[in-house]
PDB file with SEQRES, HELIX, SHEET and CRYST1 records, atoms N, CA, C and O in Angstrom:
SEQRES   1 A   78  UNK UNK UNK UNK UNK UNK UNK UNK UNK UNK UNK UNK UNK          
SEQRES   2 A   78  UNK UNK UNK UNK UNK UNK UNK UNK UNK UNK UNK UNK UNK          
SEQRES   3 A   78  UNK UNK UNK UNK UNK UNK UNK UNK UNK UNK UNK UNK UNK          
SEQRES   4 A   78  UNK UNK UNK UNK UNK UNK UNK UNK UNK UNK UNK UNK UNK          
SEQRES   5 A   78  UNK UNK UNK UNK UNK UNK UNK UNK UNK UNK UNK UNK UNK          
SEQRES   6 A   78  UNK UNK UNK UNK UNK UNK UNK UNK UNK UNK UNK UNK UNK          
HELIX    1 AA1 UNK A    6  UNK A   44  1                                  39    
HELIX    2 AA2 UNK A   46  UNK A   77  1                                  32    
CRYST1    1.000    1.000    1.000  90.00  90.00  90.00 P 1           1          
ATOM      1  N   UNK A   1      69.425  75.391 131.022  1.00  0.00           N  
ATOM      2  CA  UNK A   1      70.213  74.310 130.489  1.00  0.00           C  
ATOM      3  C   UNK A   1      70.766  73.490 131.653  1.00  0.00           C  
ATOM      4  O   UNK A   1      71.325  74.041 132.601  1.00  0.00           O  
ATOM      5  N   UNK A   2      70.610  72.207 131.573  1.00  0.00           N  
ATOM      6  CA  UNK A   2      71.051  71.327 132.647  1.00  0.00           C  
ATOM      7  C   UNK A   2      72.558  71.151 132.614  1.00  0.00           C  
ATOM      8  O   UNK A   2      73.184  71.211 131.556  1.00  0.00           O  
ATOM      9  N   UNK A   3      73.125  70.934 133.784  1.00  0.00           N  
ATOM     10  CA  UNK A   3      74.561  70.688 133.859  1.00  0.00           C  
ATOM     11  C   UNK A   3      74.850  69.285 133.350  1.00  0.00           C  
ATOM     12  O   UNK A   3      74.064  68.360 133.553  1.00  0.00           O  
ATOM     13  N   UNK A   4      75.967  69.148 132.698  1.00  0.00           N  
ATOM     14  CA  UNK A   4      76.373  67.836 132.195  1.00  0.00           C  
ATOM     15  C   UNK A   4      77.081  67.073 133.316  1.00  0.00           C  
ATOM     16  O   UNK A   4      77.810  67.645 134.127  1.00  0.00           O  
ATOM     17  N   UNK A   5      76.845  65.794 133.330  1.00  0.00           N  
ATOM     18  CA  UNK A   5      77.520  64.970 134.316  1.00  0.00           C  
ATOM     19  C   UNK A   5      78.949  64.724 133.875  1.00  0.00           C  
ATOM     20  O   UNK A   5      79.306  64.990 132.728  1.00  0.00           O  
ATOM     21  N   UNK A   6      79.747  64.229 134.764  1.00  0.00           N  
ATOM     22  CA  UNK A   6      81.137  63.925 134.453  1.00  0.00           C  
ATOM     23  C   UNK A   6      81.209  62.890 133.345  1.00  0.00           C  
ATOM     24  O   UNK A   6      82.044  62.991 132.446  1.00  0.00           O  
ATOM     25  N   UNK A   7      80.328  61.889 133.409  1.00  0.00           N  
ATOM     26  CA  UNK A   7      80.325  60.837 132.396  1.00  0.00           C  
ATOM     27  C   UNK A   7      79.976  61.415 131.021  1.00  0.00           C  
ATOM     28  O   UNK A   7      80.591  61.056 130.017  1.00  0.00           O  
ATOM     29  N   UNK A   8      78.988  62.311 130.984  1.00  0.00           N  
ATOM     30  CA  UNK A   8      78.599  62.931 129.714  1.00  0.00           C  
ATOM     31  C   UNK A   8      79.745  63.774 129.161  1.00  0.00           C  
ATOM     32  O   UNK A   8      80.006  63.775 127.958  1.00  0.00           O  
ATOM     33  N   UNK A   9      80.409  64.477 130.037  1.00  0.00           N  
ATOM     34  CA  UNK A   9      81.528  65.318 129.623  1.00  0.00           C  
ATOM     35  C   UNK A   9      82.665  64.469 129.067  1.00  0.00           C  
ATOM     36  O   UNK A   9      83.261  64.819 128.048  1.00  0.00           O  
ATOM     37  N   UNK A  10      82.971  63.349 129.735  1.00  0.00           N  
ATOM     38  CA  UNK A  10      84.024  62.456 129.256  1.00  0.00           C  
ATOM     39  C   UNK A  10      83.664  61.860 127.905  1.00  0.00           C  
ATOM     40  O   UNK A  10      84.515  61.752 127.022  1.00  0.00           O  
ATOM     41  N   UNK A  11      82.393  61.468 127.742  1.00  0.00           N  
ATOM     42  CA  UNK A  11      81.948  60.899 126.470  1.00  0.00           C  
ATOM     43  C   UNK A  11      82.080  61.933 125.356  1.00  0.00           C  
ATOM     44  O   UNK A  11      82.555  61.624 124.263  1.00  0.00           O  
ATOM     45  N   UNK A  12      81.657  63.152 125.641  1.00  0.00           N  
ATOM     46  CA  UNK A  12      81.765  64.224 124.646  1.00  0.00           C  
ATOM     47  C   UNK A  12      83.229  64.484 124.305  1.00  0.00           C  
ATOM     48  O   UNK A  12      83.571  64.687 123.140  1.00  0.00           O  
ATOM     49  N   UNK A  13      84.089  64.478 125.314  1.00  0.00           N  
ATOM     50  CA  UNK A  13      85.517  64.716 125.083  1.00  0.00           C  
ATOM     51  C   UNK A  13      86.104  63.600 124.222  1.00  0.00           C  
ATOM     52  O   UNK A  13      86.905  63.864 123.325  1.00  0.00           O  
ATOM     53  N   UNK A  14      85.713  62.364 124.488  1.00  0.00           N  
ATOM     54  CA  UNK A  14      86.211  61.229 123.708  1.00  0.00           C  
ATOM     55  C   UNK A  14      85.768  61.339 122.255  1.00  0.00           C  
ATOM     56  O   UNK A  14      86.537  61.032 121.345  1.00  0.00           O  
ATOM     57  N   UNK A  15      84.536  61.773 122.036  1.00  0.00           N  
ATOM     58  CA  UNK A  15      84.035  61.945 120.665  1.00  0.00           C  
ATOM     59  C   UNK A  15      84.827  63.027 119.939  1.00  0.00           C  
ATOM     60  O   UNK A  15      85.178  62.875 118.769  1.00  0.00           O  
ATOM     61  N   UNK A  16      85.100  64.108 120.638  1.00  0.00           N  
ATOM     62  CA  UNK A  16      85.847  65.211 120.029  1.00  0.00           C  
ATOM     63  C   UNK A  16      87.291  64.800 119.746  1.00  0.00           C  
ATOM     64  O   UNK A  16      87.861  65.200 118.731  1.00  0.00           O  
ATOM     65  N   UNK A  17      87.876  64.013 120.626  1.00  0.00           N  
ATOM     66  CA  UNK A  17      89.243  63.521 120.403  1.00  0.00           C  
ATOM     67  C   UNK A  17      89.281  62.631 119.173  1.00  0.00           C  
ATOM     68  O   UNK A  17      90.187  62.743 118.348  1.00  0.00           O  
ATOM     69  N   UNK A  18      88.293  61.743 119.048  1.00  0.00           N  
ATOM     70  CA  UNK A  18      88.229  60.858 117.879  1.00  0.00           C  
ATOM     71  C   UNK A  18      88.069  61.676 116.598  1.00  0.00           C  
ATOM     72  O   UNK A  18      88.688  61.381 115.575  1.00  0.00           O  
ATOM     73  N   UNK A  19      87.233  62.699 116.671  1.00  0.00           N  
ATOM     74  CA  UNK A  19      87.017  63.574 115.509  1.00  0.00           C  
ATOM     75  C   UNK A  19      88.317  64.299 115.146  1.00  0.00           C  
ATOM     76  O   UNK A  19      88.656  64.413 113.968  1.00  0.00           O  
ATOM     77  N   UNK A  20      89.032  64.781 116.144  1.00  0.00           N  
ATOM     78  CA  UNK A  20      90.289  65.487 115.906  1.00  0.00           C  
ATOM     79  C   UNK A  20      91.326  64.549 115.285  1.00  0.00           C  
ATOM     80  O   UNK A  20      92.082  64.952 114.401  1.00  0.00           O  
ATOM     81  N   UNK A  21      91.358  63.297 115.749  1.00  0.00           N  
ATOM     82  CA  UNK A  21      92.309  62.326 115.186  1.00  0.00           C  
ATOM     83  C   UNK A  21      92.006  62.060 113.715  1.00  0.00           C  
ATOM     84  O   UNK A  21      92.924  61.935 112.904  1.00  0.00           O  
ATOM     85  N   UNK A  22      90.720  61.975 113.366  1.00  0.00           N  
ATOM     86  CA  UNK A  22      90.338  61.765 111.964  1.00  0.00           C  
ATOM     87  C   UNK A  22      90.745  62.963 111.117  1.00  0.00           C  
ATOM     88  O   UNK A  22      91.257  62.800 110.009  1.00  0.00           O  
ATOM     89  N   UNK A  23      90.520  64.152 111.630  1.00  0.00           N  
ATOM     90  CA  UNK A  23      90.888  65.373 110.911  1.00  0.00           C  
ATOM     91  C   UNK A  23      92.402  65.448 110.712  1.00  0.00           C  
ATOM     92  O   UNK A  23      92.875  65.843 109.646  1.00  0.00           O  
ATOM     93  N   UNK A  24      93.150  65.070 111.733  1.00  0.00           N  
ATOM     94  CA  UNK A  24      94.605  65.084 111.635  1.00  0.00           C  
ATOM     95  C   UNK A  24      95.086  64.083 110.590  1.00  0.00           C  
ATOM     96  O   UNK A  24      95.981  64.386 109.801  1.00  0.00           O  
ATOM     97  N   UNK A  25      94.499  62.907 110.584  1.00  0.00           N  
ATOM     98  CA  UNK A  25      94.870  61.898 109.589  1.00  0.00           C  
ATOM     99  C   UNK A  25      94.574  62.396 108.179  1.00  0.00           C  
ATOM    100  O   UNK A  25      95.368  62.181 107.262  1.00  0.00           O  
ATOM    101  N   UNK A  26      93.435  63.059 108.005  1.00  0.00           N  
ATOM    102  CA  UNK A  26      93.062  63.624 106.706  1.00  0.00           C  
ATOM    103  C   UNK A  26      94.045  64.719 106.290  1.00  0.00           C  
ATOM    104  O   UNK A  26      94.449  64.789 105.129  1.00  0.00           O  
ATOM    105  N   UNK A  27      94.422  65.558 107.228  1.00  0.00           N  
ATOM    106  CA  UNK A  27      95.376  66.631 106.935  1.00  0.00           C  
ATOM    107  C   UNK A  27      96.739  66.051 106.546  1.00  0.00           C  
ATOM    108  O   UNK A  27      97.400  66.565 105.643  1.00  0.00           O  
ATOM    109  N   UNK A  28      97.155  64.988 107.224  1.00  0.00           N  
ATOM    110  CA  UNK A  28      98.434  64.351 106.896  1.00  0.00           C  
ATOM    111  C   UNK A  28      98.410  63.791 105.473  1.00  0.00           C  
ATOM    112  O   UNK A  28      99.388  63.916 104.736  1.00  0.00           O  
ATOM    113  N   UNK A  29      97.296  63.176 105.093  1.00  0.00           N  
ATOM    114  CA  UNK A  29      97.168  62.633 103.731  1.00  0.00           C  
ATOM    115  C   UNK A  29      97.270  63.746 102.703  1.00  0.00           C  
ATOM    116  O   UNK A  29      97.952  63.604 101.688  1.00  0.00           O  
ATOM    117  N   UNK A  30      96.588  64.855 102.970  1.00  0.00           N  
ATOM    118  CA  UNK A  30      96.625  65.993 102.039  1.00  0.00           C  
ATOM    119  C   UNK A  30      98.034  66.571 101.957  1.00  0.00           C  
ATOM    120  O   UNK A  30      98.495  66.933 100.874  1.00  0.00           O  
ATOM    121  N   UNK A  31      98.712  66.659 103.085  1.00  0.00           N  
ATOM    122  CA  UNK A  31     100.068  67.198 103.097  1.00  0.00           C  
ATOM    123  C   UNK A  31     101.004  66.314 102.287  1.00  0.00           C  
ATOM    124  O   UNK A  31     101.812  66.812 101.504  1.00  0.00           O  
ATOM    125  N   UNK A  32     100.896  64.998 102.475  1.00  0.00           N  
ATOM    126  CA  UNK A  32     101.766  64.075 101.737  1.00  0.00           C  
ATOM    127  C   UNK A  32     101.502  64.158 100.235  1.00  0.00           C  
ATOM    128  O   UNK A  32     102.433  64.081  99.433  1.00  0.00           O  
ATOM    129  N   UNK A  33     100.229  64.315  99.854  1.00  0.00           N  
ATOM    130  CA  UNK A  33      99.898  64.446  98.431  1.00  0.00           C  
ATOM    131  C   UNK A  33     100.502  65.736  97.864  1.00  0.00           C  
ATOM    132  O   UNK A  33     101.047  65.743  96.760  1.00  0.00           O  
ATOM    133  N   UNK A  34     100.399  66.812  98.623  1.00  0.00           N  
ATOM    134  CA  UNK A  34     100.971  68.090  98.177  1.00  0.00           C  
ATOM    135  C   UNK A  34     102.489  67.996  98.088  1.00  0.00           C  
ATOM    136  O   UNK A  34     103.097  68.544  97.169  1.00  0.00           O  
ATOM    137  N   UNK A  35     103.096  67.304  99.041  1.00  0.00           N  
ATOM    138  CA  UNK A  35     104.545  67.142  99.033  1.00  0.00           C  
ATOM    139  C   UNK A  35     104.999  66.390  97.778  1.00  0.00           C  
ATOM    140  O   UNK A  35     106.012  66.744  97.175  1.00  0.00           O  
ATOM    141  N   UNK A  36     104.260  65.366  97.392  1.00  0.00           N  
ATOM    142  CA  UNK A  36     104.592  64.609  96.183  1.00  0.00           C  
ATOM    143  C   UNK A  36     104.460  65.487  94.937  1.00  0.00           C  
ATOM    144  O   UNK A  36     105.279  65.403  94.022  1.00  0.00           O  
ATOM    145  N   UNK A  37     103.424  66.330  94.908  1.00  0.00           N  
ATOM    146  CA  UNK A  37     103.238  67.236  93.766  1.00  0.00           C  
ATOM    147  C   UNK A  37     104.413  68.208  93.652  1.00  0.00           C  
ATOM    148  O   UNK A  37     104.936  68.444  92.563  1.00  0.00           O  
ATOM    149  N   UNK A  38     104.812  68.756  94.778  1.00  0.00           N  
ATOM    150  CA  UNK A  38     105.929  69.711  94.780  1.00  0.00           C  
ATOM    151  C   UNK A  38     107.215  69.025  94.329  1.00  0.00           C  
ATOM    152  O   UNK A  38     107.977  69.577  93.535  1.00  0.00           O  
ATOM    153  N   UNK A  39     107.447  67.828  94.836  1.00  0.00           N  
ATOM    154  CA  UNK A  39     108.658  67.100  94.434  1.00  0.00           C  
ATOM    155  C   UNK A  39     108.655  66.836  92.928  1.00  0.00           C  
ATOM    156  O   UNK A  39     109.691  66.951  92.274  1.00  0.00           O  
ATOM    157  N   UNK A  40     107.496  66.482  92.381  1.00  0.00           N  
ATOM    158  CA  UNK A  40     107.383  66.257  90.944  1.00  0.00           C  
ATOM    159  C   UNK A  40     107.636  67.526  90.152  1.00  0.00           C  
ATOM    160  O   UNK A  40     108.301  67.497  89.116  1.00  0.00           O  
ATOM    161  N   UNK A  41     107.101  68.649  90.642  1.00  0.00           N  
ATOM    162  CA  UNK A  41     107.315  69.935  89.972  1.00  0.00           C  
ATOM    163  C   UNK A  41     108.790  70.302  89.973  1.00  0.00           C  
ATOM    164  O   UNK A  41     109.325  70.775  88.970  1.00  0.00           O  
ATOM    165  N   UNK A  42     109.440  70.080  91.103  1.00  0.00           N  
ATOM    166  CA  UNK A  42     110.863  70.422  91.203  1.00  0.00           C  
ATOM    167  C   UNK A  42     111.686  69.605  90.214  1.00  0.00           C  
ATOM    168  O   UNK A  42     112.609  70.127  89.587  1.00  0.00           O  
ATOM    169  N   UNK A  43     111.351  68.324  90.074  1.00  0.00           N  
ATOM    170  CA  UNK A  43     112.085  67.476  89.132  1.00  0.00           C  
ATOM    171  C   UNK A  43     111.859  67.904  87.691  1.00  0.00           C  
ATOM    172  O   UNK A  43     112.780  67.858  86.876  1.00  0.00           O  
ATOM    173  N   UNK A  44     110.628  68.324  87.371  1.00  0.00           N  
ATOM    174  CA  UNK A  44     110.302  68.716  85.989  1.00  0.00           C  
ATOM    175  C   UNK A  44     110.788  70.122  85.660  1.00  0.00           C  
ATOM    176  O   UNK A  44     111.186  70.396  84.527  1.00  0.00           O  
ATOM    177  N   UNK A  45     110.757  71.014  86.647  1.00  0.00           N  
ATOM    178  CA  UNK A  45     111.084  72.427  86.408  1.00  0.00           C  
ATOM    179  C   UNK A  45     112.070  72.939  87.469  1.00  0.00           C  
ATOM    180  O   UNK A  45     111.691  73.749  88.314  1.00  0.00           O  
ATOM    181  N   UNK A  46     113.303  72.488  87.436  1.00  0.00           N  
ATOM    182  CA  UNK A  46     114.241  72.904  88.492  1.00  0.00           C  
ATOM    183  C   UNK A  46     114.538  74.400  88.494  1.00  0.00           C  
ATOM    184  O   UNK A  46     114.719  74.986  89.561  1.00  0.00           O  
ATOM    185  N   UNK A  47     114.590  75.022  87.333  1.00  0.00           N  
ATOM    186  CA  UNK A  47     114.891  76.462  87.289  1.00  0.00           C  
ATOM    187  C   UNK A  47     113.754  77.267  87.903  1.00  0.00           C  
ATOM    188  O   UNK A  47     113.991  78.193  88.679  1.00  0.00           O  
ATOM    189  N   UNK A  48     112.523  76.915  87.554  1.00  0.00           N  
ATOM    190  CA  UNK A  48     111.375  77.622  88.129  1.00  0.00           C  
ATOM    191  C   UNK A  48     111.318  77.417  89.641  1.00  0.00           C  
ATOM    192  O   UNK A  48     111.021  78.345  90.393  1.00  0.00           O  
ATOM    193  N   UNK A  49     111.605  76.199  90.072  1.00  0.00           N  
ATOM    194  CA  UNK A  49     111.587  75.910  91.505  1.00  0.00           C  
ATOM    195  C   UNK A  49     112.648  76.724  92.239  1.00  0.00           C  
ATOM    196  O   UNK A  49     112.395  77.240  93.328  1.00  0.00           O  
ATOM    197  N   UNK A  50     113.828  76.839  91.647  1.00  0.00           N  
ATOM    198  CA  UNK A  50     114.904  77.619  92.268  1.00  0.00           C  
ATOM    199  C   UNK A  50     114.529  79.098  92.328  1.00  0.00           C  
ATOM    200  O   UNK A  50     114.782  79.771  93.327  1.00  0.00           O  
ATOM    201  N   UNK A  51     113.928  79.592  91.260  1.00  0.00           N  
ATOM    202  CA  UNK A  51     113.509  80.992  91.248  1.00  0.00           C  
ATOM    203  C   UNK A  51     112.434  81.251  92.302  1.00  0.00           C  
ATOM    204  O   UNK A  51     112.465  82.269  92.994  1.00  0.00           O  
ATOM    205  N   UNK A  52     111.497  80.335  92.416  1.00  0.00           N  
ATOM    206  CA  UNK A  52     110.447  80.481  93.420  1.00  0.00           C  
ATOM    207  C   UNK A  52     111.036  80.448  94.825  1.00  0.00           C  
ATOM    208  O   UNK A  52     110.646  81.238  95.685  1.00  0.00           O  
ATOM    209  N   UNK A  53     111.965  79.542  95.055  1.00  0.00           N  
ATOM    210  CA  UNK A  53     112.604  79.447  96.370  1.00  0.00           C  
ATOM    211  C   UNK A  53     113.378  80.730  96.693  1.00  0.00           C  
ATOM    212  O   UNK A  53     113.352  81.213  97.825  1.00  0.00           O  
ATOM    213  N   UNK A  54     114.058  81.268  95.695  1.00  0.00           N  
ATOM    214  CA  UNK A  54     114.803  82.511  95.905  1.00  0.00           C  
ATOM    215  C   UNK A  54     113.852  83.664  96.218  1.00  0.00           C  
ATOM    216  O   UNK A  54     114.135  84.496  97.081  1.00  0.00           O  
ATOM    217  N   UNK A  55     112.738  83.706  95.518  1.00  0.00           N  
ATOM    218  CA  UNK A  55     111.757  84.760  95.779  1.00  0.00           C  
ATOM    219  C   UNK A  55     111.168  84.661  97.177  1.00  0.00           C  
ATOM    220  O   UNK A  55     110.994  85.665  97.868  1.00  0.00           O  
ATOM    221  N   UNK A  56     110.866  83.443  97.578  1.00  0.00           N  
ATOM    222  CA  UNK A  56     110.323  83.239  98.932  1.00  0.00           C  
ATOM    223  C   UNK A  56     111.369  83.622  99.976  1.00  0.00           C  
ATOM    224  O   UNK A  56     111.048  84.274 100.970  1.00  0.00           O  
ATOM    225  N   UNK A  57     112.604  83.222  99.755  1.00  0.00           N  
ATOM    226  CA  UNK A  57     113.677  83.561 100.694  1.00  0.00           C  
ATOM    227  C   UNK A  57     113.857  85.076 100.797  1.00  0.00           C  
ATOM    228  O   UNK A  57     114.059  85.606 101.889  1.00  0.00           O  
ATOM    229  N   UNK A  58     113.784  85.766  99.666  1.00  0.00           N  
ATOM    230  CA  UNK A  58     113.917  87.230  99.669  1.00  0.00           C  
ATOM    231  C   UNK A  58     112.768  87.870 100.440  1.00  0.00           C  
ATOM    232  O   UNK A  58     112.971  88.812 101.205  1.00  0.00           O  
ATOM    233  N   UNK A  59     111.561  87.350 100.232  1.00  0.00           N  
ATOM    234  CA  UNK A  59     110.399  87.912 100.929  1.00  0.00           C  
ATOM    235  C   UNK A  59     110.499  87.695 102.439  1.00  0.00           C  
ATOM    236  O   UNK A  59     110.224  88.602 103.225  1.00  0.00           O  
ATOM    237  N   UNK A  60     110.891  86.496 102.830  1.00  0.00           N  
ATOM    238  CA  UNK A  60     111.032  86.198 104.259  1.00  0.00           C  
ATOM    239  C   UNK A  60     112.163  87.041 104.859  1.00  0.00           C  
ATOM    240  O   UNK A  60     112.029  87.576 105.960  1.00  0.00           O  
ATOM    241  N   UNK A  61     113.255  87.153 104.140  1.00  0.00           N  
ATOM    242  CA  UNK A  61     114.368  87.972 104.618  1.00  0.00           C  
ATOM    243  C   UNK A  61     113.981  89.435 104.776  1.00  0.00           C  
ATOM    244  O   UNK A  61     114.366  90.084 105.749  1.00  0.00           O  
ATOM    245  N   UNK A  62     113.222  89.949 103.824  1.00  0.00           N  
ATOM    246  CA  UNK A  62     112.754  91.340 103.908  1.00  0.00           C  
ATOM    247  C   UNK A  62     111.834  91.539 105.093  1.00  0.00           C  
ATOM    248  O   UNK A  62     111.921  92.548 105.794  1.00  0.00           O  
ATOM    249  N   UNK A  63     110.953  90.580 105.318  1.00  0.00           N  
ATOM    250  CA  UNK A  63     110.023  90.684 106.445  1.00  0.00           C  
ATOM    251  C   UNK A  63     110.773  90.670 107.774  1.00  0.00           C  
ATOM    252  O   UNK A  63     110.454  91.435 108.684  1.00  0.00           O  
ATOM    253  N   UNK A  64     111.760  89.807 107.875  1.00  0.00           N  
ATOM    254  CA  UNK A  64     112.562  89.738 109.108  1.00  0.00           C  
ATOM    255  C   UNK A  64     113.337  91.028 109.307  1.00  0.00           C  
ATOM    256  O   UNK A  64     113.380  91.560 110.417  1.00  0.00           O  
ATOM    257  N   UNK A  65     113.950  91.537 108.244  1.00  0.00           N  
ATOM    258  CA  UNK A  65     114.708  92.783 108.338  1.00  0.00           C  
ATOM    259  C   UNK A  65     113.805  93.944 108.745  1.00  0.00           C  
ATOM    260  O   UNK A  65     114.181  94.772 109.574  1.00  0.00           O  
ATOM    261  N   UNK A  66     112.613  93.996 108.156  1.00  0.00           N  
ATOM    262  CA  UNK A  66     111.674  95.069 108.502  1.00  0.00           C  
ATOM    263  C   UNK A  66     111.259  94.959 109.964  1.00  0.00           C  
ATOM    264  O   UNK A  66     111.153  95.967 110.662  1.00  0.00           O  
ATOM    265  N   UNK A  67     111.029  93.747 110.420  1.00  0.00           N  
ATOM    266  CA  UNK A  67     110.644  93.552 111.821  1.00  0.00           C  
ATOM    267  C   UNK A  67     111.744  93.962 112.776  1.00  0.00           C  
ATOM    268  O   UNK A  67     111.479  94.586 113.804  1.00  0.00           O  
ATOM    269  N   UNK A  68     112.976  93.616 112.445  1.00  0.00           N  
ATOM    270  CA  UNK A  68     114.099  93.999 113.296  1.00  0.00           C  
ATOM    271  C   UNK A  68     114.296  95.505 113.305  1.00  0.00           C  
ATOM    272  O   UNK A  68     114.615  96.086 114.343  1.00  0.00           O  
ATOM    273  N   UNK A  69     114.109  96.139 112.157  1.00  0.00           N  
ATOM    274  CA  UNK A  69     114.249  97.589 112.070  1.00  0.00           C  
ATOM    275  C   UNK A  69     113.207  98.280 112.937  1.00  0.00           C  
ATOM    276  O   UNK A  69     113.520  99.232 113.652  1.00  0.00           O  
ATOM    277  N   UNK A  70     111.972  97.803 112.872  1.00  0.00           N  
ATOM    278  CA  UNK A  70     110.912  98.385 113.698  1.00  0.00           C  
ATOM    279  C   UNK A  70     111.197  98.174 115.178  1.00  0.00           C  
ATOM    280  O   UNK A  70     110.920  99.051 115.996  1.00  0.00           O  
ATOM    281  N   UNK A  71     111.744  97.027 115.520  1.00  0.00           N  
ATOM    282  CA  UNK A  71     112.058  96.729 116.909  1.00  0.00           C  
ATOM    283  C   UNK A  71     113.141  97.678 117.425  1.00  0.00           C  
ATOM    284  O   UNK A  71     113.060  98.171 118.550  1.00  0.00           O  
ATOM    285  N   UNK A  72     114.164  97.933 116.583  1.00  0.00           N  
ATOM    286  CA  UNK A  72     115.243  98.841 116.982  1.00  0.00           C  
ATOM    287  C   UNK A  72     114.720 100.259 117.163  1.00  0.00           C  
ATOM    288  O   UNK A  72     115.110 100.953 118.101  1.00  0.00           O  
ATOM    289  N   UNK A  73     113.831 100.692 116.260  1.00  0.00           N  
ATOM    290  CA  UNK A  73     113.250 102.034 116.352  1.00  0.00           C  
ATOM    291  C   UNK A  73     112.417 102.167 117.609  1.00  0.00           C  
ATOM    292  O   UNK A  73     112.420 103.222 118.244  1.00  0.00           O  
ATOM    293  N   UNK A  74     111.712 101.127 117.976  1.00  0.00           N  
ATOM    294  CA  UNK A  74     110.883 101.163 119.182  1.00  0.00           C  
ATOM    295  C   UNK A  74     111.747 101.271 120.428  1.00  0.00           C  
ATOM    296  O   UNK A  74     111.379 101.958 121.381  1.00  0.00           O  
ATOM    297  N   UNK A  75     112.896 100.594 120.430  1.00  0.00           N  
ATOM    298  CA  UNK A  75     113.791 100.662 121.577  1.00  0.00           C  
ATOM    299  C   UNK A  75     114.404 102.056 121.724  1.00  0.00           C  
ATOM    300  O   UNK A  75     114.597 102.536 122.841  1.00  0.00           O  
ATOM    301  N   UNK A  76     114.710 102.709 120.590  1.00  0.00           N  
ATOM    302  CA  UNK A  76     115.322 104.044 120.627  1.00  0.00           C  
ATOM    303  C   UNK A  76     114.351 105.075 121.184  1.00  0.00           C  
ATOM    304  O   UNK A  76     114.785 106.048 121.801  1.00  0.00           O  
ATOM    305  N   UNK A  77     113.051 104.889 120.986  1.00  0.00           N  
ATOM    306  CA  UNK A  77     112.057 105.844 121.470  1.00  0.00           C  
ATOM    307  C   UNK A  77     111.897 105.778 122.987  1.00  0.00           C  
ATOM    308  O   UNK A  77     111.397 106.727 123.590  1.00  0.00           O  
ATOM    309  N   UNK A  78     112.302 104.702 123.603  1.00  0.00           N  
ATOM    310  CA  UNK A  78     112.154 104.560 125.052  1.00  0.00           C  
ATOM    311  C   UNK A  78     113.105 105.371 125.782  1.00  0.00           C  
ATOM    312  O   UNK A  78     113.109 105.361 127.013  1.00  0.00           O  
TER     313      UNK A  78                                                      
END                                                                             
């Protein structure tokens, strides 16, 4: 396989950067659409949204607590 010249490498890098920018723009559009859907759901179903948020908060809190507990146990073994 032949070595690529600096110019070829720069051209390839520019193409990849352009591709990444397009992908990022597409991801932003999808995120904004999802955000609008969530906002609409919250307005239509505030109780369900609150319950879901509480469940997520409990899960995240449990995960953090479990991680801290494991960290403390690891320190005690040293």
